N, C-alpha and C positions, 0 to 999 in steps of 0.2 A: 357426647362429643363427636368430633369428626376425625377420621383417620386419614392419613395421607395416602394418596394413590401412588403405588410403586409399580414399576415395570421391570420384570426380570426375564432375560432371554438367555437360553442355553442352546448350544448346537453341537453336532458331532460330524466329523468328516465321513463321507460316504463315497462309494463308487458309483459309476453311472448306472450300473444294473440295479442299484438300490434306490434309484431316484424316487420311485413311487413310495418308498417307505421313509423318505427323509423327514425328519421331525425337527421342528423348532418350537420350543415351548414358550408360551406367553402367559405369565401368571399375574393375576390382578388381585390386589388387596382391596377388600371391600370398604365402602364408605357408608357409614350408618347415618340415617336421618333421624332427627328428633321427632317422634310421633306425637308429641304433645302440642305441636303447632296447630293452630286453628286453621282449618281448611274450608271454612264456610264461604269466604270470598274467592272469586275467580278472576283470573287475568290470563289472557292468551295473546301471544305475539307470533304473527306469521311473517315469514320472510320469503315466501315464494308466490304470493299473490293468488293462491288457490284457497277455496273454502276448506275447512277442516271437516273430518268425518265424525268428530265428537260433537253430537247435537245437544248434549246436556250442559254445556257451558256457554257463557257469553264471551265473545271474542272481540279483541281490538286488533285490527289487521294493519300492518305497516310493511310496505314493499321495500325491504332493505336490500335483498340480493337481486331480485329480478328487475326492479325498477331502474337500476343504475346500469347504464351501458358499459361503463368501465369495470364493473364488478363481475363481468362474465369471466369467472376465474378458471374455467377449464381450458387449459392451453396445451394442445397436443403437439406443438412445434418441437422438433428435436434438433439437437446439435448434430451436424453431419458426422462428427467423429464418434458419436455414441451409437450410430446405426450399426447393426450387425453384432452387437455384444450381448450374448444371451446371459440372463441371470434368472435362476430358478428360485421361486418363492415357496416357502413351506406352507402346507395347507392344514397344519394341526395347531390347535390352541387349547389351553386349559382355562376354563371359566369356573371359578370356585374350586370345587373338588372334582369336577367332571372334565375329562379330556374329550374333545370333539375334533373330528376331522372335517374341515370345512367342505372339501370337495365331495365328500360322501354324505353330507347332511342333507336331509330332505326339507322341503318347505315346512312341513308339519313339525319337524323337530325344532326348527328355528322359531316357529310361532309359539312353541311351548317353553322357550328359554326364559330365564329370569336373571336379573342383574341387581346388584346391590347399589349401583350408582349410575348416574348419567355417563360419567367418564368410562366406566366399564363397558357400557353398551356401545359407546362411540368407538372404543378400542377394538371391540369385536367386529363392528361393521367396517372399521378401518382395515383390519386384517382380511375380512371377507372381500372387500372391494379390491384390495391388492392381489388376492389370490384369484379372483374371478376376472380381473382385467378392466376395472373401471375406477374412476376417482369419485370420492364422496365429499359431501359438505354438510354442515349443520343447517337445519331449516327451522320449522315451527317449534314453538314451545308454549306451554301454558303454566301460569303461576297461580297459586292459591295461598291465602293467608292474609293476616293484617298487614297494613302498610309498614314497611321497614323490616319485616321478618317473613317475607313470602318465600315459598319454596317451589321448585319446579315439579309439577305433577305430570307433565307430558312433554316429551321431546321427540322430534322427528329428524331422522337422517336420510338424505336423499342422494341419488346419483347426481353428479355435477351437471349433467345435461337435463336435469329436471326443470320444468317451466319454460317460458319463452321470453325473449327480449321484448321489452316494452316498445310498442309501435311508435310512440312519440320520439324515441331515439332514432328509429329507422327512418322516419319521415322528416326529421329535422333538416331544414334547408340551409341554415347558416352555420354549417359545420366547418371547423378549421382543420380537422384531420379526417382522413379517410376512415370508413367503417372498418372495424375489425371483423374478422370472419365470424359468421354465426355458428355457435357451438351448442346452444340450447335446442333440444329437439322435443321438449315436453315429455321426457322419459318418465315413466310412472314407477320405476324401481325405487323402493324406500323401505325404511325400517322405523316403526314408531313404537316407543315404549311408554307405558303409563304406570304411575306410582300407585300401588295398592297399600293403603294404610294398614290393613289387617295383617298383611304379610311383611310389611316394612321393606318391600322390594319393588323393583321396576319389572314389569312383565311386558312381553311383546304383544301389542294390540293389533298392529297391522304390519304385514310383511309382503312386499311385492318384489318378485325376483326377475320379472320379465323386463327386458330392455328393448327399445325401439331403434337401436343403433348397434353398430358392430362394436364388439369388445376389443380391447387393446391386447395384442400378443404379449406373452410373458416377458419377452426380452425388451419390450418398450415400456412396461408398467412403471419402472423406476423413474421415468421421465415425466410422469404426471406431477404438477407442482405440489399437490398435497402430500406426495410421497417423497419429495425432495427436501431434505433438511440436513444441517450440519450438527452432528452430535457434540456434546460437551467435550468428550475425549478428543474428537477430531479438531475442535476449536482450539484446544490447548496445544495440540501438535502443530497446526498450521500457523497459529500465532507465534510460536517459538521460531518456526522456520522463517516467517516473514520479518520478524524483528531482527534477524541476522542477515537480512539483505537478499534472501532467496526470492527469485521472481515468481509471480503468481503462476505462470505457465509451468514452471519447473515444480512448484509445490503440487499442482494438479497431477503432473506425471508421476510424482513420488507417491501420492495417495492412490492412484490407479494401480501402480505396481504393488503397493502394500496390500490393497484389498482384492487383488486378483482380477481386475477388470473394471470397466466403467460402471457396470451394473451393480457392483458391490460397494461403490463409493458412497452412494446415497445423495449425491448432488452433482451438478454440472459445473463446467468451467465458468460459465456466466454467473452461477450462484456464488462461486468463490470470489469472483471479481466484485460482485454486489456486496458480499459480506465485508470485504476489505474497505470498499468505498463507504459503506455505512459506518463502519468502525472509525474511519478517519473523520467522517463528518461529525460524529459524536465528540471526537477529541477537539476539533477546531470549531465547535459550534459557536464560540464567542469570537471567532475570527482567526484566520491563519496566523497573522502577525502576533496577536495576543497569545496564542498557544505557543508560538516559537519563543517569545520573550519569557513566558512562564517556564518553558523547558530550560532555558538558560539560567533562570532564577533558581530552579530546583537543582540544576547541575552545580551551581555555585556553592550549595550547601556541602557538597563532597569535595569540591575543588575551590578553595578560597582564593586561589590566584587567578581564577577565570576572569577575563576582561571582555566586556561586551559594550557596544555603543551603537545606537541607531539614530538616523535622521529622518524626519518626516517632512512631507511636502506641505508648505504653509497654506497652499490654496485649497487642498482637499483633505489634508490630514493623513494621507496614505504614506506608508513607509517608503522612503526613497533609497536609503542605503542601510546596511547592517554589517558591522565588523565584529569579529570575536576571535579570541585566542585563549587556549587553556594554559594551565600552569606549566605543563611539560614543554609546550611550545615556547613559552616565554623564557624558561630556563635554558632551552636549547639555543635560543637566539643569543643569550649572553655568552655562550660558549663558542658558537659557530656562526654568529651573525655578521661577520665582516663582509661577506658577499651574499647578496639577496637576489634571487630570480623572481621576477614579478610578471605574471602572465594572466590572461583572461581566457576563460572557456565558456561555452554556451550550451543551451538546451539541457540544463540540469534541473529545471523546475517549470511548472505550468505557466508562470508569469513571464518566462523568457528573460529573467534577470540574469545578466552575466555574473559568473563566479570568478572572483579575483583570488589568486592563491599566492602567498608569499612562501617561498621555499629556499632551502640552502643545501649544503653538503656537510656531512659530519666527518669524523676522523677515519671512517671506513669507506669514504666516498659513497655513502648511502644518502638517499634523499630524505630530508627532514622538513617538516612543515612548521612555519613560524606563525601563521595566522591565515584567515580567510575572510572574504567580504562578499556580500551580494549587493549589486548596484543596479539602479534603474536605467542608467544611461552611461555613456563613456565620454563625458565631457571633461575638460580640464578641471573645472571646479569640483566635480564628483571625485576625480582621482586625487585631488588635493585634500579633500575631506578624508578619504581613505588613508592616505599617507600620513596625515596629521594624527589620525587615530592610532595608526601603527606606531608612530614615534612616541606618542603619549603612553601607549601600552608598554613599550620597551624602555621606559624611563629616559626618554630623549637620547638613547644611544643611536647615533647615526651609522649606517653601514658605510664601508669604505668603497664598495663597488656595487652597482646595480645592473642586472642583465634583463633586458626586455625584448619584445618582439618588434619594436620600432613604431608603435602607434604614436601619432603626433601629439594627441592630447596627453597621453601617458608621459611622453618625453618632456613636455612643457611642465607638467606637474612635478616631475622629478627634479628639474632644474630649480624650481622654486622652493621645494620642501627639503631636498637633499642637495644643496648647492655645492658641497665639497666632495660629494661622492662621484666616482668615475662611472660614467654611463657607457655600457657596451650593448651593441645590438646583437640579437641572437643570430649566430652564423647559419643555423638551419633555415630560419625564415628568410635570410638574405639570399641563400642559394635557391630557395623555392621561388622567390620573387624574380630573381635573375632569369630562371628558366621560363617564367611566364611572360617576361617583358622583352627578353632578348633571345631570339631564335637563332643562336649561333653557337654551335658546339665548341668551336675553338675558343671563343671568349669565355664560355662557361668553365672550361678547364683552367684557363689562365686566371679567371676570377677567384677560383678556389686557392690557387697558388699565391695570389696576391693577398688573400685574406689570412692564410695560415702560415706562410713562410716567415722565417725569422730574419726579415730584411731590416736594414737600417732605413731611416727616412729617405735618404738620397737614393738608395737602391730601389726602394718602393716606387719613388717618383719616376725613375728611369724605366723600371719594368712596366709601369702602368702606361707610360707614353708609347712604348713599343707595342703593348697589347692593343691599344686603341687603334694605332696605325695599321697593324697587321690585319685586324678584323673590320677596318673601315667603319668605325663607330663614332667618328667625330661628330659632335652635335646631337647625339642620341639623348633624348630627354631623361630617360631612367638612368643611363650611365653617368650623365653629367650630374644629376642630383645625388646619386650614390657617392660619387667621387667627392662632392662637397662635404659629405658626412664621414669622410675616411677616418677621422679621429675616433669614430664610434665603433669601427669594426676591423680596421687593419691592425695586425699584430705589430707592425713597425711603429705605430703610434701608441700602442698599449703594452709594449714589452716590459716597461718598468713599473707596471701597475700589478697589484695582487688581485687575482680572480679565483684562486683556489681551484684551478683547472676547469672552471665553469665558463664555457664559451657559448652555450645555448640555454634555452629555457626548457631543456629536456627533462629537468627535474620536475617542472610543473606538468609536463606531458605524462611523466610516469605516475604522478599523483592522479591525473585525470583518468588514466587507465585503471587505477585501483578504484576510483570513485565510480566509474562506469559499471563495475561489477556489483555495486551495491545500490546505485541510485537509478531509478527509471526516469525517463525524460520529462514526463508530465506530472511529477509529484508535487505536493504542497511544500511550502517552506519548512513547516514543522517536520514532515516526513523526510525531507532532504537533510535537515540538520541531524536528525536521529541516525539516518543511514551514513551520513558523513562521519559521525563519531564512531560508528561501527568500523568504517574503513580505516580510520586513524588507529583504532585499537589493534586491528590486524597488522598494520604497518609497524606499530610500536613493538608488538610481540616479535616481529621479524628482526627489528633492530636490536632487541635484547638478545636474540639468539646469535646475531652477528657479533655483539659485544662479548658474549661468552666464548665464541670460537675464534675471535679476532686475535691478531698478533700484537695489537697495541694494548698497553696496560689498561684494562677496563676499570680497575679500581681507581686509577688516577683520574680517568675521565669522569667517573661517577662522582669522585670527590669534587672535581671542578664544577660539575653540573649541580651538585648539592650546594656548593658555595654560591653559585649564581642564583639558585632558587632562594636561598636564605637572604641574599642581598635584595632580591625583588620583594620578598615577604616583609623585610624590614621597612623598605620604602612604602609598601602598602599599609603597614601598621601606622607609620608616621602620618601618612595622609589621612587615614581614618581617624586618628586621634585629633588631628587639626580640625576636621569637620565636626567632630563630636564635642569639641571644646576641651 
């Protein structure tokens, strides 16, 4: 039978004076080959385009490595931030029961070595190359035995600069990209092992140690692609950090600090970005939208009150809008949904779909989220679809007041879907627009007073007339248009309406600040939804802490929230029973 190859590494801390005696043990478990295999037939596969030194076998040559221009895999480019970080590599290894020191081994000692498997030979040459300062790759092999049960009887490992790039790639005239730099130098350094049936082991048949190029200094060896890899332990750690919203650059900094320098990490920042990108591509291989909908479907198994709906473009089948709200958000709306802040934020995904957030204020004046939506555009029809989904999700409970940033399409949609709700424009956005459109400090101060002061309607009209005359702004287009919409922002016209102290969409801005700490700008929709949920979990935990420490009777609020949740759940069950007959 065949035994599994295992790699066991142990190390001990040393001082600088003991550097020459530093030991890192690499122990290999042997792999036994079945000697009963018929080795009368021969098959040889070459990957470097050079003839083999073994003249007793027939060869079938295929230029796999050297023939492809893009397979020139020795890349000595370094990240700038890795330069200058020394990392010392151990030069001792244990092969079988014999410990050898690579730096002190002679060529004759290496030629006399024996290995029980191809993998063991490769691992030895891998450590040898890392210690000496060059990268390696697998090259030729020869197989013998009947079809279907052939075994490798010869394998060659070479310096990554072995061979030359095929001339047809260099002379190609219709290239679309520039040539990559030449790295192959026809280096002759190599290690070849041959299987001896009598011994049942692989013996070294050829060993060339001379290179025709400069070797890499020890502090740069870890930057060779062949020596850069993310271990299983590191993958588990960085996956956990990334799943909780930690940015890739911060994860890399954490790993560098943990390993004691860039040389000890074993991979570069670019490798880490590539790892996350490949992982995400595997998740969304069937499409970003499909992965996102499947994510919501799986989430509904643990949250039966989750509501989600999406709309597709009839012309191309692409997702146009997506709305969702979890059970906690729906229960909170039934307790605190009298006033809703409705705002849009941008640059939260790679498709530049705006994010619409429905938020409100709880009994501790803390921001709570009622739902969210991703939309492809900001037209009145799109906003109407979102608001109708929100209304259906909340069992047709209309809010009493809505606060928005003043977008025209949003305002029109609110009029049609929430005709009885009082619409208020965000005071912060109005102040900002005033500063951009009217360069008059006296008017800006007076505008704030007109907005916030507890005037009666007659007092407001009188004050506004004086303000316009004093600052000579009669006929100013922005001032005139804003005055026409006075019922949407002046306290004098809103004093008898309930807004729960919400005058701005700052609740939404607070949510945006939380999301920004979890979500990167160019993420996929699936990744955004996952990180968005992480942000909501953190916010919910904070709200629970405020409930415990708050002065309001938290038990009464929880009872009301539980009653609202049960009410929604009952409606949900009724609808489900109707659909199922």
